[in-house]
LUMDOTI-609321 format. One line per 3 residues: number of its first residue (from 1); for each residue x, y, z of N, C-alpha, C. Coordinates in nm, 2 decimals. Example, Ala and Ser with C-alpha at 12.3 -4.5 7.8 and 13.67 -1.06 7.14 Angstrom:
# LUMDOTI-609321
1	1.32:-0.57:0.78:1.23:-0.45:0.78:1.32:-0.33:0.78  1.28:-0.22:0.71:1.37:-0.11:0.71:1.29:0.00:0.79
This chain:
# LUMDOTI-609321
1	-0.85:3.05:-2.18:-0.79:2.92:-2.13:-0.68:2.87:-2.22  -0.57:2.85:-2.16:-0.45:2.80:-2.23:-0.47:2.66:-2.29  -0.42:2.64:-2.40:-0.43:2.50:-2.46:-0.35:2.41:-2.38
4	-0.41:2.29:-2.35:-0.34:2.19:-2.28:-0.23:2.13:-2.36  -0.12:2.08:-2.30:-0.02:2.02:-2.38:-0.07:1.89:-2.45  -0.02:1.88:-2.57:-0.06:1.76:-2.65:-0.01:1.64:-2.59
7	-0.09:1.54:-2.58:-0.05:1.41:-2.53:-0.02:1.31:-2.65  0.09:1.24:-2.63:0.13:1.15:-2.74:0.04:1.02:-2.73  -0.03:0.99:-2.83:-0.11:0.87:-2.83:-0.02:0.75:-2.87
10	-0.02:0.65:-2.78:0.07:0.54:-2.81:0.02:0.46:-2.93  0.11:0.42:-3.01:0.07:0.34:-3.13:0.03:0.20:-3.08  -0.09:0.16:-3.11:-0.13:0.02:-3.06:-0.04:-0.09:-3.11
13	0.01:-0.07:-3.23:0.10:-0.17:-3.29:0.23:-0.18:-3.21  0.27:-0.07:-3.14:0.39:-0.07:-3.06:0.36:-0.13:-2.93  0.24:-0.11:-2.87:0.21:-0.15:-2.74:0.15:-0.29:-2.73
16	0.08:-0.33:-2.83:0.01:-0.46:-2.83:0.07:-0.56:-2.93  0.04:-0.68:-2.91:0.09:-0.79:-3.00:-0.01:-0.80:-3.11  -0.02:-0.92:-3.17:-0.11:-0.95:-3.28:-0.25:-0.97:-3.23
19	-0.33:-1.02:-3.32:-0.47:-1.05:-3.28:-0.49:-1.15:-3.17  -0.59:-1.13:-3.09:-0.61:-1.23:-2.98:-0.67:-1.35:-3.04  -0.62:-1.47:-2.99:-0.67:-1.60:-3.04:-0.72:-1.68:-2.92
22	-0.80:-1.77:-2.94:-0.85:-1.86:-2.84:-0.74:-1.96:-2.81  -0.76:-2.03:-2.70:-0.66:-2.14:-2.66:-0.65:-2.25:-2.76  -0.76:-2.29:-2.82:-0.76:-2.39:-2.92:-0.70:-2.35:-3.05
25	-0.71:-2.22:-3.08:-0.65:-2.17:-3.20:-0.49:-2.17:-3.18  -0.45:-2.13:-3.06:-0.30:-2.13:-3.03:-0.25:-2.27:-3.04  -0.33:-2.37:-2.98:-0.29:-2.51:-2.98:-0.28:-2.56:-3.12
28	-0.37:-2.52:-3.21:-0.37:-2.56:-3.35:-0.24:-2.51:-3.42  -0.22:-2.38:-3.39:-0.09:-2.32:-3.45:0.03:-2.39:-3.40  0.03:-2.42:-3.27:0.15:-2.49:-3.22:0.17:-2.63:-3.28
31	0.06:-2.69:-3.31:0.06:-2.83:-3.37:0.13:-2.82:-3.51  0.09:-2.72:-3.58:0.14:-2.70:-3.72:0.29:-2.66:-3.71  0.33:-2.58:-3.61:0.47:-2.55:-3.60:0.55:-2.67:-3.57
34	0.50:-2.76:-3.48:0.58:-2.88:-3.45:0.58:-2.98:-3.57  0.48:-2.98:-3.65:0.48:-3.07:-3.77:0.58:-3.01:-3.87  0.58:-2.88:-3.89:0.68:-2.82:-3.99:0.82:-2.84:-3.94
37	0.84:-2.83:-3.81:0.98:-2.85:-3.75:1.02:-2.99:-3.77  0.93:-3.08:-3.74:0.97:-3.23:-3.76:0.99:-3.26:-3.90  0.91:-3.21:-4.00:0.93:-3.24:-4.14:1.07:-3.18:-4.18
40	1.10:-3.06:-4.14:1.23:-2.99:-4.17:1.35:-3.08:-4.12  1.34:-3.12:-4.00:1.44:-3.21:-3.94:1.45:-3.34:-4.02  1.34:-3.40:-4.05:1.34:-3.53:-4.12:1.40:-3.51:-4.26
43	1.37:-3.41:-4.33:1.43:-3.39:-4.46:1.58:-3.36:-4.45  1.62:-3.28:-4.35:1.76:-3.26:-4.33:1.84:-3.38:-4.30  1.78:-3.47:-4.22:1.84:-3.59:-4.18:1.86:-3.69:-4.30
46	1.75:-3.70:-4.38:1.75:-3.79:-4.50:1.85:-3.74:-4.60  1.86:-3.61:-4.62:1.96:-3.55:-4.71:2.10:-3.58:-4.67  2.13:-3.56:-4.54:2.26:-3.58:-4.49:2.30:-3.73:-4.49
49	2.20:-3.82:-4.46:2.23:-3.96:-4.47:2.26:-4.01:-4.61  2.18:-3.95:-4.71:2.21:-3.99:-4.85:2.34:-3.94:-4.89  2.39:-3.83:-4.84:2.52:-3.77:-4.88:2.63:-3.80:-4.77
52	2.61:-3.91:-4.69:2.70:-3.93:-4.58:2.85:-3.96:-4.63  2.86:-4.01:-4.75:3.00:-4.04:-4.80:3.07:-3.91:-4.83  3.00:-3.81:-4.88:3.06:-3.68:-4.91:3.09:-3.60:-4.78
55	2.99:-3.61:-4.69:3.01:-3.54:-4.56:3.12:-3.60:-4.48  3.14:-3.73:-4.47:3.25:-3.79:-4.40:3.38:-3.75:-4.46  3.39:-3.75:-4.59:3.51:-3.71:-4.66:3.54:-3.56:-4.62
58	3.44:-3.48:-4.62:3.46:-3.34:-4.58:3.51:-3.33:-4.43  3.46:-3.41:-4.34:3.50:-3.41:-4.20:3.64:-3.47:-4.18  3.68:-3.56:-4.27:3.81:-3.62:-4.26:3.92:-3.53:-4.32
61	3.89:-3.43:-4.39:3.99:-3.35:-4.46:4.09:-3.28:-4.36  4.04:-3.22:-4.25:4.13:-3.16:-4.16:4.23:-3.26:-4.10  4.19:-3.38:-4.08:4.28:-3.49:-4.03:4.39:-3.52:-4.14
64	4.35:-3.53:-4.26:4.44:-3.56:-4.37:4.54:-3.44:-4.39  4.48:-3.32:-4.38:4.57:-3.20:-4.40:4.67:-3.18:-4.29  4.64:-3.24:-4.17:4.73:-3.22:-4.06:4.86:-3.30:-4.08
67	4.86:-3.40:-4.17:4.99:-3.47:-4.20:5.03:-3.57:-4.09  4.93:-3.60:-4.00:4.96:-3.69:-3.89:4.97:-3.83:-3.93  4.92:-3.87:-4.04:4.93:-4.01:-4.08:4.83:-4.10:-4.01
70	4.72:-4.05:-3.96:4.62:-4.13:-3.89:4.53:-4.20:-3.98  4.50:-4.32:-3.96:4.41:-4.40:-4.04:4.28:-4.42:-3.96  4.16:-4.40:-4.02:4.04:-4.42:-3.95:3.98:-4.56:-3.99
73	3.94:-4.63:-3.89:3.89:-4.77:-3.92:3.76:-4.79:-3.85  3.67:-4.85:-3.92:3.54:-4.89:-3.86:3.55:-5.02:-3.79  3.60:-5.02:-3.67:3.63:-5.15:-3.60:3.51:-5.23:-3.56
76	3.40:-5.16:-3.52:3.28:-5.23:-3.48:3.20:-5.27:-3.61  3.13:-5.38:-3.60:3.04:-5.42:-3.72:2.94:-5.31:-3.76  2.88:-5.25:-3.65:2.78:-5.15:-3.68:2.84:-5.01:-3.68
79	2.97:-5.00:-3.69:3.04:-4.87:-3.69:2.99:-4.78:-3.81  2.99:-4.83:-3.93:2.94:-4.74:-4.04:2.80:-4.70:-4.03  2.71:-4.79:-3.97:2.57:-4.75:-3.95:2.56:-4.64:-3.85
82	2.64:-4.65:-3.74:2.63:-4.54:-3.64:2.68:-4.41:-3.70  2.79:-4.42:-3.78:2.84:-4.30:-3.84:2.74:-4.23:-3.93  2.67:-4.31:-4.01:2.56:-4.26:-4.10:2.45:-4.19:-4.01
85	2.41:-4.26:-3.90:2.31:-4.21:-3.82:2.35:-4.08:-3.75  2.47:-4.07:-3.70:2.51:-3.95:-3.64:2.53:-3.83:-3.74  2.59:-3.86:-3.85:2.60:-3.76:-3.96:2.46:-3.71:-4.00
88	2.36:-3.81:-4.01:2.23:-3.77:-4.05:2.16:-3.68:-3.94  2.18:-3.72:-3.81:2.12:-3.65:-3.70:2.17:-3.51:-3.69  2.31:-3.50:-3.66:2.37:-3.37:-3.64:2.37:-3.28:-3.76
91	2.39:-3.34:-3.88:2.39:-3.27:-4.00:2.25:-3.22:-4.03  2.15:-3.30:-4.00:2.01:-3.26:-4.02:1.97:-3.15:-3.93  2.01:-3.15:-3.81:1.99:-3.05:-3.71:2.05:-2.91:-3.76
94	2.17:-2.92:-3.81:2.24:-2.80:-3.86:2.17:-2.74:-3.98  2.13:-2.83:-4.07:2.06:-2.78:-4.19:1.92:-2.73:-4.16  1.85:-2.80:-4.07:1.71:-2.76:-4.04:1.70:-2.65:-3.94
97	1.81:-2.62:-3.87:1.80:-2.52:-3.76:1.75:-2.39:-3.81  1.79:-2.33:-3.92:1.74:-2.20:-3.96:1.59:-2.21:-3.99  1.54:-2.32:-4.05:1.40:-2.33:-4.08:1.32:-2.35:-3.95
100	1.37:-2.43:-3.86:1.30:-2.45:-3.73:1.29:-2.32:-3.65  1.40:-2.24:-3.65:1.39:-2.11:-3.58:1.29:-2.02:-3.65  1.29:-2.03:-3.78:1.19:-1.94:-3.85:1.05:-1.98:-3.82
103	1.02:-2.11:-3.81:0.88:-2.16:-3.78:0.84:-2.12:-3.64  0.94:-2.13:-3.55:0.91:-2.09:-3.41:0.89:-1.94:-3.40  0.98:-1.86:-3.47:0.96:-1.72:-3.47:0.83:-1.68:-3.53
106	0.79:-1.74:-3.64:0.66:-1.71:-3.70:0.54:-1.74:-3.61  0.56:-1.83:-3.51:0.46:-1.86:-3.41:0.46:-1.76:-3.30  0.58:-1.71:-3.26:0.60:-1.62:-3.15:0.58:-1.48:-3.19
109	0.62:-1.44:-3.30:0.62:-1.29:-3.34:0.49:-1.22:-3.33  0.38:-1.29:-3.37:0.25:-1.21:-3.36:0.22:-1.17:-3.22  0.27:-1.23:-3.12:0.24:-1.20:-2.98:0.33:-1.09:-2.93
112	0.44:-1.05:-3.01:0.53:-0.95:-2.97:0.49:-0.81:-3.01  0.55:-0.71:-2.95:0.52:-0.57:-2.99:0.61:-0.54:-3.11  0.57:-0.43:-3.18:0.64:-0.40:-3.31:0.79:-0.39:-3.29
115	0.83:-0.31:-3.18:0.98:-0.29:-3.17:1.05:-0.43:-3.13  0.98:-0.51:-3.05:1.03:-0.64:-3.02:1.05:-0.73:-3.14  0.95:-0.72:-3.23:0.96:-0.80:-3.36:1.09:-0.76:-3.43
118	1.11:-0.63:-3.44:1.23:-0.58:-3.51:1.36:-0.63:-3.46  1.37:-0.63:-3.32:1.49:-0.68:-3.26:1.50:-0.83:-3.28  1.39:-0.90:-3.27:1.39:-1.05:-3.29:1.44:-1.08:-3.42
121	1.39:-1.02:-3.53:1.43:-1.05:-3.66:1.58:-1.02:-3.69  1.63:-0.91:-3.63:1.77:-0.88:-3.64:1.86:-0.98:-3.57  1.81:-1.02:-3.45:1.89:-1.12:-3.38:1.89:-1.25:-3.45
124	1.78:-1.29:-3.52:1.78:-1.41:-3.59:1.88:-1.41:-3.71  1.88:-1.30:-3.78:1.97:-1.29:-3.90:2.12:-1.29:-3.85  2.15:-1.21:-3.75:2.29:-1.20:-3.70:2.33:-1.33:-3.64
127	2.24:-1.39:-3.56:2.27:-1.52:-3.50:2.30:-1.63:-3.60  2.23:-1.63:-3.71:2.26:-1.73:-3.81:2.39:-1.72:-3.87  2.43:-1.59:-3.90:2.57:-1.56:-3.95:2.67:-1.60:-3.85
130	2.65:-1.57:-3.72:2.75:-1.60:-3.62:2.77:-1.75:-3.60  2.65:-1.82:-3.61:2.66:-1.97:-3.59:2.75:-2.03:-3.70  2.72:-2.00:-3.82:2.80:-2.06:-3.93:2.94:-2.00:-3.93
133	2.97:-1.88:-3.88:3.10:-1.83:-3.87:3.18:-1.91:-3.76  3.12:-1.95:-3.65:3.18:-2.03:-3.55:3.21:-2.17:-3.61  3.12:-2.23:-3.68:3.14:-2.36:-3.74:3.26:-2.35:-3.84
136	3.27:-2.24:-3.92:3.37:-2.23:-4.02:3.51:-2.21:-3.95  3.51:-2.13:-3.84:3.64:-2.10:-3.77:3.69:-2.23:-3.71  3.60:-2.32:-3.66:3.63:-2.44:-3.60:3.69:-2.54:-3.71
139	3.63:-2.54:-3.82:3.67:-2.64:-3.93:3.80:-2.60:-3.99  3.82:-2.47:-4.02:3.94:-2.43:-4.09:4.05:-2.39:-4.00  4.04:-2.37:-3.87:4.15:-2.33:-3.79:4.16:-2.41:-3.66
142	4.06:-2.41:-3.58:4.07:-2.47:-3.45:4.08:-2.62:-3.45  4.01:-2.69:-3.54:4.00:-2.83:-3.55:4.14:-2.89:-3.57  4.21:-2.84:-3.67:4.35:-2.89:-3.70:4.44:-2.88:-3.59
145	4.44:-2.77:-3.51:4.52:-2.75:-3.40:4.49:-2.85:-3.29  4.36:-2.87:-3.27:4.31:-2.97:-3.17:4.35:-3.11:-3.20  4.35:-3.15:-3.33:4.39:-3.28:-3.37:4.54:-3.30:-3.35
148	4.62:-3.20:-3.38:4.76:-3.22:-3.36:4.79:-3.22:-3.21  4.71:-3.15:-3.13:4.73:-3.16:-2.98:4.70:-3.29:-2.93  4.59:-3.35:-2.98:4.55:-3.48:-2.93:4.65:-3.59:-2.97
151	4.71:-3.58:-3.09:4.81:-3.67:-3.14:4.94:-3.66:-3.05  4.98:-3.54:-3.02:5.09:-3.51:-2.94:5.07:-3.57:-2.79  4.94:-3.56:-2.75:4.91:-3.61:-2.61:4.92:-3.76:-2.61
154	4.88:-3.83:-2.72:4.89:-3.97:-2.73:5.03:-4.02:-2.72  5.12:-3.95:-2.80:5.26:-3.98:-2.81:5.32:-3.96:-2.67  5.28:-3.85:-2.60:5.34:-3.82:-2.47:5.31:-3.93:-2.37
157	5.19:-3.99:-2.39:5.15:-4.10:-2.30:5.20:-4.23:-2.34  5.27:-4.24:-2.45:5.33:-4.36:-2.50:5.23:-4.45:-2.57  5.12:-4.39:-2.62:5.01:-4.46:-2.69:5.03:-4.45:-2.84
160	4.99:-4.56:-2.91:5.00:-4.55:-3.05:4.90:-4.45:-3.11  4.94:-4.38:-3.21:4.86:-4.28:-3.27:4.85:-4.29:-3.42  4.83:-4.42:-3.47:4.82:-4.44:-3.61:4.68:-4.49:-3.66
163	4.60:-4.54:-3.56:4.46:-4.58:-3.60:4.36:-4.53:-3.50  4.26:-4.46:-3.55:4.15:-4.41:-3.47:4.02:-4.48:-3.51  3.93:-4.49:-3.42:3.80:-4.54:-3.45:3.72:-4.43:-3.53
166	3.67:-4.47:-3.64:3.60:-4.37:-3.73:3.48:-4.31:-3.66  3.41:-4.39:-3.59:3.28:-4.35:-3.53:3.31:-4.24:-3.42  3.42:-4.26:-3.34:3.45:-4.16:-3.24:3.51:-4.03:-3.30
169	3.58:-4.05:-3.41:3.64:-3.93:-3.47:3.53:-3.84:-3.53  3.43:-3.90:-3.60:3.33:-3.82:-3.66:3.24:-3.76:-3.55  3.21:-3.83:-3.45:3.13:-3.77:-3.34:3.20:-3.65:-3.28
172	3.33:-3.67:-3.25:3.41:-3.56:-3.20:3.41:-3.43:-3.29  3.43:-3.45:-3.42:3.44:-3.34:-3.51:3.30:-3.27:-3.52  3.20:-3.35:-3.53:3.06:-3.29:-3.55:3.03:-3.21:-3.42
175	3.04:-3.27:-3.30:3.01:-3.20:-3.18:3.09:-3.08:-3.16  3.22:-3.09:-3.19:3.31:-2.97:-3.18:3.26:-2.85:-3.26  3.23:-2.88:-3.39:3.19:-2.77:-3.48:3.06:-2.71:-3.44
178	2.96:-2.80:-3.40:2.83:-2.75:-3.36:2.84:-2.67:-3.23  2.92:-2.72:-3.14:2.94:-2.65:-3.01:3.00:-2.52:-3.03  3.10:-2.50:-3.11:3.16:-2.37:-3.14:3.06:-2.28:-3.20
181	2.98:-2.33:-3.29:2.88:-2.25:-3.35:2.78:-2.19:-3.25  2.74:-2.28:-3.16:2.64:-2.24:-3.05:2.71:-2.14:-2.96  2.84:-2.15:-2.93:2.90:-2.05:-2.84:2.90:-1.92:-2.90
184	2.91:-1.91:-3.03:2.92:-1.78:-3.10:2.78:-1.71:-3.10  2.68:-1.78:-3.05:2.54:-1.72:-3.04:2.53:-1.64:-2.91  2.62:-1.65:-2.82:2.62:-1.58:-2.69:2.60:-1.43:-2.71
187	2.68:-1.36:-2.80:2.66:-1.21:-2.82:2.52:-1.17:-2.86  2.46:-1.25:-2.95:2.33:-1.22:-2.99:2.23:-1.23:-2.88  2.24:-1.33:-2.79:2.16:-1.34:-2.67:2.17:-1.22:-2.58
190	2.30:-1.18:-2.56:2.32:-1.07:-2.47:2.27:-0.94:-2.52  2.29:-0.91:-2.65:2.24:-0.78:-2.71:2.09:-0.78:-2.72  2.03:-0.89:-2.74:1.88:-0.90:-2.75:1.82:-0.87:-2.61
193	1.88:-0.93:-2.51:1.84:-0.90:-2.37:1.86:-0.75:-2.33  1.97:-0.69:-2.38:1.99:-0.55:-2.35:1.89:-0.47:-2.42  1.87:-0.50:-2.55:1.78:-0.42:-2.63:1.64:-0.41:-2.59
196	1.59:-0.53:-2.54:1.45:-0.53:-2.50:1.43:-0.50:-2.35  1.54:-0.46:-2.29:1.54:-0.41:-2.15:1.54:-0.51:-2.04  1.57:-0.63:-2.06:1.57:-0.73:-1.96:1.70:-0.71:-1.87
199	1.81:-0.68:-1.93:1.93:-0.65:-1.86:1.98:-0.51:-1.91  2.05:-0.44:-1.82:2.10:-0.31:-1.86:2.25:-0.31:-1.89  2.30:-0.20:-1.95:2.44:-0.19:-1.98:2.53:-0.20:-1.85
202	2.48:-0.14:-1.74:2.56:-0.15:-1.62:2.57:-0.29:-1.57  2.46:-0.36:-1.58:2.46:-0.51:-1.54:2.56:-0.58:-1.63  2.57:-0.55:-1.75:2.66:-0.62:-1.85:2.80:-0.59:-1.81
205	2.83:-0.46:-1.78:2.96:-0.43:-1.74:3.01:-0.49:-1.61  2.92:-0.49:-1.51:2.95:-0.55:-1.38:2.97:-0.70:-1.39  2.91:-0.76:-1.49:2.91:-0.91:-1.51:3.03:-0.95:-1.60
208	3.11:-0.86:-1.64:3.22:-0.89:-1.74:3.31:-1.00:-1.69  3.35:-1.00:-1.56:3.43:-1.10:-1.51:3.36:-1.24:-1.51  3.23:-1.24:-1.48:3.16:-1.37:-1.48:3.14:-1.42:-1.62
211	3.12:-1.32:-1.71:3.11:-1.37:-1.85:3.24:-1.43:-1.90  3.35:-1.37:-1.86:3.48:-1.43:-1.90:3.50:-1.57:-1.84  3.47:-1.58:-1.72:3.48:-1.71:-1.65:3.39:-1.82:-1.72
214	3.26:-1.77:-1.75:3.17:-1.86:-1.81:3.22:-1.90:-1.95  3.28:-1.80:-2.02:3.33:-1.83:-2.15:3.44:-1.93:-2.15  3.53:-1.92:-2.05:3.64:-2.01:-2.03:3.59:-2.15:-2.00
217	3.49:-2.16:-1.91:3.44:-2.29:-1.87:3.37:-2.36:-1.99  3.29:-2.29:-2.06:3.22:-2.35:-2.18:3.31:-2.39:-2.28  3.41:-2.31:-2.32:3.51:-2.34:-2.42:3.60:-2.46:-2.38
220	3.63:-2.46:-2.25:3.71:-2.57:-2.20:3.63:-2.70:-2.20  3.50:-2.70:-2.18:3.42:-2.81:-2.19:3.41:-2.87:-2.33  3.40:-2.77:-2.43:3.39:-2.81:-2.57:3.52:-2.86:-2.63
223	3.63:-2.79:-2.60:3.75:-2.82:-2.67:3.83:-2.93:-2.59  3.91:-3.01:-2.67:3.98:-3.12:-2.60:4.12:-3.08:-2.54  4.17:-2.97:-2.57:4.31:-2.93:-2.52:4.31:-2.78:-2.49
226	4.42:-2.75:-2.42:4.44:-2.61:-2.37:4.45:-2.51:-2.49  4.53:-2.55:-2.59:4.56:-2.46:-2.70:4.43:-2.43:-2.77  4.35:-2.53:-2.80:4.22:-2.50:-2.87:4.12:-2.42:-2.78
229	4.13:-2.44:-2.65:4.05:-2.36:-2.56:4.08:-2.21:-2.57  4.20:-2.18:-2.57:4.24:-2.03:-2.58:4.21:-1.98:-2.72  4.23:-2.06:-2.82:4.19:-2.01:-2.96:4.04:-1.99:-2.97
232	3.97:-2.06:-2.90:3.82:-2.05:-2.90:3.77:-1.94:-2.81  3.84:-1.92:-2.70:3.80:-1.82:-2.60:3.82:-1.68:-2.66  3.93:-1.66:-2.73:3.97:-1.52:-2.77:3.86:-1.46:-2.86
235	3.82:-1.52:-2.97:3.71:-1.46:-3.05:3.58:-1.44:-2.98  3.54:-1.54:-2.90:3.42:-1.52:-2.82:3.43:-1.41:-2.73  3.54:-1.39:-2.66:3.56:-1.28:-2.57:3.56:-1.15:-2.64
238	3.62:-1.14:-2.76:3.61:-1.02:-2.84:3.47:-0.98:-2.88  3.39:-1.08:-2.91:3.25:-1.06:-2.94:3.17:-1.01:-2.82  3.21:-1.06:-2.70:3.14:-1.01:-2.58:3.18:-0.86:-2.55
241	3.31:-0.83:-2.57:3.35:-0.69:-2.55:3.28:-0.60:-2.65  3.26:-0.65:-2.78:3.19:-0.57:-2.88:3.05:-0.55:-2.83  2.99:-0.65:-2.77:2.85:-0.64:-2.72:2.85:-0.53:-2.61
244	2.94:-0.52:-2.53:2.95:-0.42:-2.42:2.96:-0.28:-2.48  3.04:-0.27:-2.58:3.06:-0.14:-2.65:2.93:-0.09:-2.72  2.86:-0.19:-2.78:2.73:-0.16:-2.85:2.63:-0.12:-2.74
247	2.62:-0.19:-2.63:2.53:-0.16:-2.53:2.56:-0.02:-2.47  2.69:0.01:-2.46:2.72:0.15:-2.41:2.67:0.26:-2.51  2.68:0.23:-2.64:2.63:0.33:-2.74:2.48:0.34:-2.72
250	2.41:0.23:-2.71:2.27:0.23:-2.70:2.23:0.31:-2.57  2.30:0.28:-2.46:2.27:0.36:-2.34:2.29:0.51:-2.35  2.39:0.55:-2.42:2.42:0.69:-2.44:2.31:0.75:-2.53
253	2.27:0.68:-2.64:2.16:0.73:-2.72:2.03:0.74:-2.65  2.00:0.64:-2.56:1.88:0.64:-2.48:1.88:0.77:-2.39  1.99:0.80:-2.32:2.00:0.91:-2.24:1.98:1.04:-2.31
256	2.04:1.05:-2.43:2.02:1.17:-2.52:1.88:1.19:-2.56  1.81:1.08:-2.59:1.67:1.08:-2.63:1.58:1.12:-2.51  1.61:1.07:-2.39:1.54:1.11:-2.27:1.55:1.25:-2.24
259	1.68:1.30:-2.25:1.70:1.44:-2.22:1.63:1.53:-2.32  1.63:1.50:-2.45:1.56:1.57:-2.55:1.41:1.57:-2.53  1.36:1.46:-2.49:1.22:1.45:-2.46:1.18:1.54:-2.34
262	1.27:1.53:-2.23:1.24:1.61:-2.11:1.24:1.76:-2.15  1.34:1.81:-2.23:1.35:1.95:-2.26:1.23:1.99:-2.35  1.19:1.90:-2.44:1.07:1.93:-2.52:0.95:1.95:-2.44
265	0.93:1.86:-2.33:0.82:1.86:-2.25:0.82:1.99:-2.16  0.93:2.03:-2.11:0.94:2.16:-2.04:0.91:2.28:-2.12  0.95:2.27:-2.25:0.93:2.38:-2.34:0.78:2.39:-2.37
268	0.71:2.28:-2.39:0.56:2.28:-2.41:0.49:2.33:-2.29  0.53:2.29:-2.17:0.47:2.34:-2.05:0.49:2.49:-2.02  0.61:2.54:-2.05:0.63:2.68:-2.04:0.55:2.76:-2.14
271	0.53:2.71:-2.26:0.45:2.78:-2.36:0.31:2.77:-2.33  0.26:2.67:-2.26:0.12:2.66:-2.23:0.09:2.75:-2.11  0.18:2.77:-2.02:0.16:2.86:-1.91:0.17:3.01:-1.95
């Protein structure tokens, strides 16, 4: 009697998630995750509010470097208070975001398969780098161009462009930087969905036009002028195209692996007969 072909035993760690817990145990874990996220956010907010004078000076630097001669004034009595609150809120979110994502990942990862955990960790690391890269690109390049564009628009409309409300300026700068950082997260989301098999390379290629339109709409919503929109669209679109090339490579590697597995299976079957 010929030996039967060997069956590959699936690795339980690959197929299953972590240990099974009761509903109350999951609820307790979720409670601690929320507590740790809240504490991280509170500490980030307090830190940014205590350093509000340094942070506002940092946010005002692009305006001073533009040479536009704009003066920021706290016209409202509660203007400085609102500035400190917004700097604390958005700055605290930015500082606490990596910790919050880590706590959420620590809660979710035990339920994932081993290969899904690997992709999730990589996506977390790359996404963090891309987020701060988007923030840096906005601060050092796009923001100055946007400010000059807004000043030129004021002059074109015959409006004075010598005094701006400090509260509105800081809100605009913070939202602009955070928004650009979030837009830079799009490639990580796309590649993660491709890697875990939710969308395929073919779907990504067919959706290229829709991704470009969505990129334009999101960037136009975030940026205040056309020049800044195109400056923001170009690097994001380049990242999307890189995602498509990476997914093409993954698809090719997958087909090669499937062909090798099929050839190996046929060889085993012919040897067994």
